[in-house]
C-alpha positions as CSV (number, residue, x, y, z in Angstrom):
1,M,-20.9,8.8,-15.5
2,A,-21.7,8.0,-11.9
3,G,-21.1,10.8,-9.5
4,D,-18.6,8.8,-7.5
5,Q,-16.7,7.5,-10.5
6,V,-13.2,8.9,-11.2
7,P,-13.3,10.6,-14.6
8,D,-10.8,9.9,-17.3
9,F,-7.7,11.9,-16.6
10,D,-4.1,12.2,-17.6
11,V,-1.2,13.3,-15.4
12,V,1.4,15.9,-16.4
13,I,4.5,15.7,-14.3
14,L,6.9,18.7,-14.7
15,A,10.4,17.2,-14.4
16,G,12.6,19.5,-16.4
17,G,13.6,22.2,-14.0
18,Q,17.2,23.1,-13.5
19,A,17.1,22.7,-9.7
20,A,19.6,25.4,-9.0
21,R,19.1,25.1,-5.3
22,M,20.1,21.4,-5.4
23,N,23.7,22.2,-6.1
24,G,23.5,20.8,-9.6
25,A,21.9,17.5,-8.7
26,D,19.1,16.1,-10.9
27,K,16.2,16.6,-8.4
28,P,13.7,14.1,-9.9
29,S,16.3,11.4,-9.6
30,L,17.0,12.0,-5.9
31,E,15.5,9.4,-3.6
32,V,13.2,9.3,-0.6
33,G,12.7,6.0,1.0
34,G,15.0,4.4,-1.6
35,V,12.8,5.5,-4.6
36,P,13.4,8.4,-7.0
37,L,11.1,11.3,-6.4
38,L,9.8,11.1,-10.0
39,V,8.9,7.5,-9.7
40,L,7.1,8.2,-6.4
41,V,4.9,10.8,-8.2
42,A,4.3,8.5,-11.2
43,R,3.2,5.7,-8.8
44,A,0.7,8.1,-7.2
45,A,-0.7,8.8,-10.6
46,A,-1.1,5.1,-11.4
47,A,-2.7,4.5,-8.0
48,A,-5.3,7.2,-8.7
49,G,-6.3,5.5,-11.9
50,A,-4.7,7.9,-14.4
51,R,-5.2,6.9,-18.1
52,Q,-1.8,8.2,-19.1
53,V,1.3,9.9,-17.5
54,I,3.2,12.5,-19.4
55,V,6.6,13.4,-18.0
56,V,7.9,16.7,-19.2
57,G,11.7,16.6,-19.0
58,P,14.7,14.8,-20.2
59,E,15.0,11.0,-20.4
60,R,16.7,9.7,-17.3
61,G,18.7,6.6,-16.5
62,G,19.6,5.0,-13.2
63,A,16.8,3.8,-11.1
64,V,14.3,6.2,-12.8
65,G,14.1,4.3,-16.0
66,P,13.0,0.9,-14.6
67,G,10.8,2.6,-12.1
68,L,8.9,4.5,-14.8
69,A,8.7,1.4,-16.9
70,A,7.0,-0.5,-14.1
71,V,4.5,2.4,-13.7
72,A,3.8,2.5,-17.5
73,A,2.8,-1.2,-17.4
74,R,-0.1,-0.3,-15.0
75,L,-1.5,2.5,-17.2
76,G,-4.0,2.0,-20.0
77,G,-2.5,4.9,-22.0
78,G,1.1,4.3,-21.0
79,L,3.7,6.7,-20.0
80,V,5.5,9.1,-22.3
81,T,8.4,11.5,-21.8
82,V,8.4,14.8,-23.8
83,R,10.6,17.9,-23.7
84,E,9.5,21.5,-23.4
85,S,10.8,24.1,-25.7
86,P,13.2,25.5,-24.9
87,P,14.5,22.8,-22.6
88,G,14.5,24.1,-19.1
89,G,12.3,27.0,-20.2
90,G,10.2,26.9,-17.0
91,P,6.8,25.6,-15.9
92,V,4.6,27.5,-18.4
93,P,6.3,26.1,-21.6
94,A,6.5,22.7,-19.8
95,L,2.7,22.7,-19.1
96,R,2.0,23.8,-22.7
97,R,4.1,20.8,-24.0
98,G,2.5,18.4,-21.5
99,L,-1.0,19.4,-22.5
100,D,-0.1,18.9,-26.2
101,A,0.4,15.2,-25.3
102,A,-2.7,14.9,-23.1
103,S,-6.1,13.8,-24.5
104,A,-8.3,13.2,-21.4
105,P,-10.9,15.7,-20.3
106,W,-9.2,16.2,-17.0
107,V,-5.5,16.7,-16.3
108,A,-3.5,16.5,-13.0
109,L,-0.6,19.0,-13.0
110,V,2.0,18.0,-10.5
111,A,5.7,18.5,-9.7
112,A,8.2,15.7,-9.8
113,D,9.4,16.3,-6.3
114,L,6.3,15.5,-4.1
115,P,7.3,12.4,-2.1
116,F,4.1,12.3,0.0
117,L,1.6,12.8,-2.8
118,T,-0.5,9.6,-3.1
119,G,-3.3,8.3,-5.3
120,P,-6.1,9.1,-2.9
121,W,-5.0,12.8,-2.8
122,L,-5.3,13.0,-6.6
123,V,-8.7,11.4,-6.5
124,A,-9.8,13.8,-3.7
125,L,-8.6,16.8,-5.9
126,L,-10.6,15.5,-8.9
127,A,-13.7,15.0,-6.7
128,L,-13.4,18.5,-5.2
129,A,-12.9,20.1,-8.7
130,R,-16.0,18.4,-10.0
131,S,-18.2,19.1,-7.0
132,S,-17.2,22.7,-6.7
133,G,-18.1,23.6,-10.3
134,R,-14.8,25.3,-10.7
135,P,-12.3,24.5,-13.5
136,G,-9.9,22.9,-11.1
137,A,-8.7,22.2,-7.5
138,V,-5.3,22.5,-5.9
139,L,-3.7,21.5,-2.6
140,A,-3.1,24.3,-0.1
141,D,-0.3,24.1,2.4
142,D,-0.6,24.6,6.1
143,G,-0.5,28.3,5.5
144,Q,-3.4,28.0,3.1
145,R,-1.2,29.0,0.2
146,P,-2.2,27.3,-3.1
147,Q,0.2,24.8,-4.5
148,W,0.1,25.3,-8.3
149,L,2.1,22.1,-9.0
150,A,-0.3,19.9,-7.0
151,G,-3.7,20.2,-8.7
152,C,-6.3,18.7,-11.1
153,W,-8.0,20.7,-13.9
154,Q,-10.5,20.5,-16.7
155,A,-8.3,20.4,-19.8
156,G,-10.5,22.7,-21.8
157,P,-10.3,25.8,-19.5
158,L,-6.6,25.1,-18.9
159,R,-5.9,25.1,-22.6
160,A,-7.9,28.3,-23.1
161,A,-6.0,30.1,-20.4
162,L,-2.7,29.0,-21.9
163,S,-3.6,30.1,-25.4
164,G,-3.7,33.7,-24.5
165,Y,-1.1,33.8,-21.7
166,P,2.1,35.7,-22.5
167,G,3.7,35.4,-19.0
168,T,6.1,33.0,-17.4
169,S,4.5,32.7,-14.0
170,L,2.5,29.5,-13.3
171,G,0.6,31.3,-10.5
172,G,-0.1,34.2,-12.9
173,L,-1.7,31.7,-15.3
174,L,-3.7,29.6,-12.8
175,R,-4.7,32.0,-10.1
176,P,-7.3,33.8,-12.3
177,L,-9.1,30.4,-12.8
178,E,-9.9,30.5,-9.1
179,P,-9.6,26.8,-8.3
180,A,-11.0,25.2,-5.3
181,R,-8.5,24.5,-2.5
182,L,-8.0,21.3,-0.6
183,S,-6.3,21.7,2.8
184,P,-4.9,18.5,4.2
185,G,-3.8,18.1,7.8
186,A,-0.3,19.6,8.5
187,W,1.1,16.2,9.4
188,Q,0.1,14.7,6.1
189,Q,1.9,17.2,3.8
190,P,1.1,15.8,0.3
191,W,2.1,19.2,-1.0
192,L,5.6,19.0,0.5
193,D,8.3,19.5,-2.2
194,C,12.0,19.1,-2.1
195,D,13.5,22.3,-3.6
196,D,16.8,22.3,-1.7
197,P,19.0,19.9,0.4
198,A,17.4,20.9,3.6
199,Q,13.9,20.2,2.4
200,L,15.1,16.8,0.9
201,A,16.6,15.9,4.3
202,A,13.4,16.9,6.0
203,A,11.4,14.7,3.6
204,R,13.7,11.7,4.2
205,A,13.4,12.2,8.0
206,A,9.6,12.4,7.7
207,Y,9.5,9.2,5.6
208,L,11.5,7.4,8.2
209,A,9.3,8.7,11.0
210,R,6.2,7.5,9.1
211,A,7.8,4.1,8.5
212,D,8.5,3.8,12.2
213,L,4.9,4.6,13.0
214,A,3.6,2.1,10.5
215,G,5.9,-0.6,11.9
216,A,4.8,0.2,15.4
217,A,1.1,-0.1,14.2
218,D,1.9,-3.5,12.6
219,L,3.5,-4.7,15.7
220,A,0.6,-3.6,17.8
221,G,-1.9,-5.3,15.5
222,A,0.1,-8.5,15.6
223,A,0.2,-8.4,19.4
224,D,-3.6,-8.0,19.4
225,L,-4.0,-11.0,17.2
226,D,-1.7,-13.0,19.5
227,G,-3.8,-12.0,22.5
228,E,-7.0,-13.2,20.8
229,A,-5.5,-16.5,19.8
């Protein structure tokens, strides 16, 4: 395999949490930029070149179903939805169930509420994990804290760690693996999640601000072209 080639990898999206801080709303179905959060994350996986996407959580209707179907059509291995046991049992049982459905040598483990995660960030995590010689790599926030639900891992070491792990903390499972850390610029925030209404509102505002900047850049580019005509 060429050094700059993206390895075969599956993506496990944890989407079964109870989201108590969202006042009972189904968090993965909430929208940023008019698209459900879960669909945004699945699109990032497809854009990165994932072989298969595994959503761990309940089947969802509304805009999520058609959005995931469109993503599935872009994936060589398709998209499956599986359920952890017990349902809503937390990230460790969810990861265990997701890994059961994965077969690629690399696995991206991500949350379902990362509106600014994109394909290039997943590719960058894979590249860092491979070049570092460590079993994985995770994003770090602007305080350099590791984001355990935004990372890429070798499937073998991850399964080995899970097999003997009796705890319920995802950090307790992954921290001893000592993954490499990727620290994006604070303004990019691919690690930004939406755990409560305030964070969701902040993400929506950030999306609109980025859209405004993109629109201004497009207008400036058009003006430059007009000036050259």
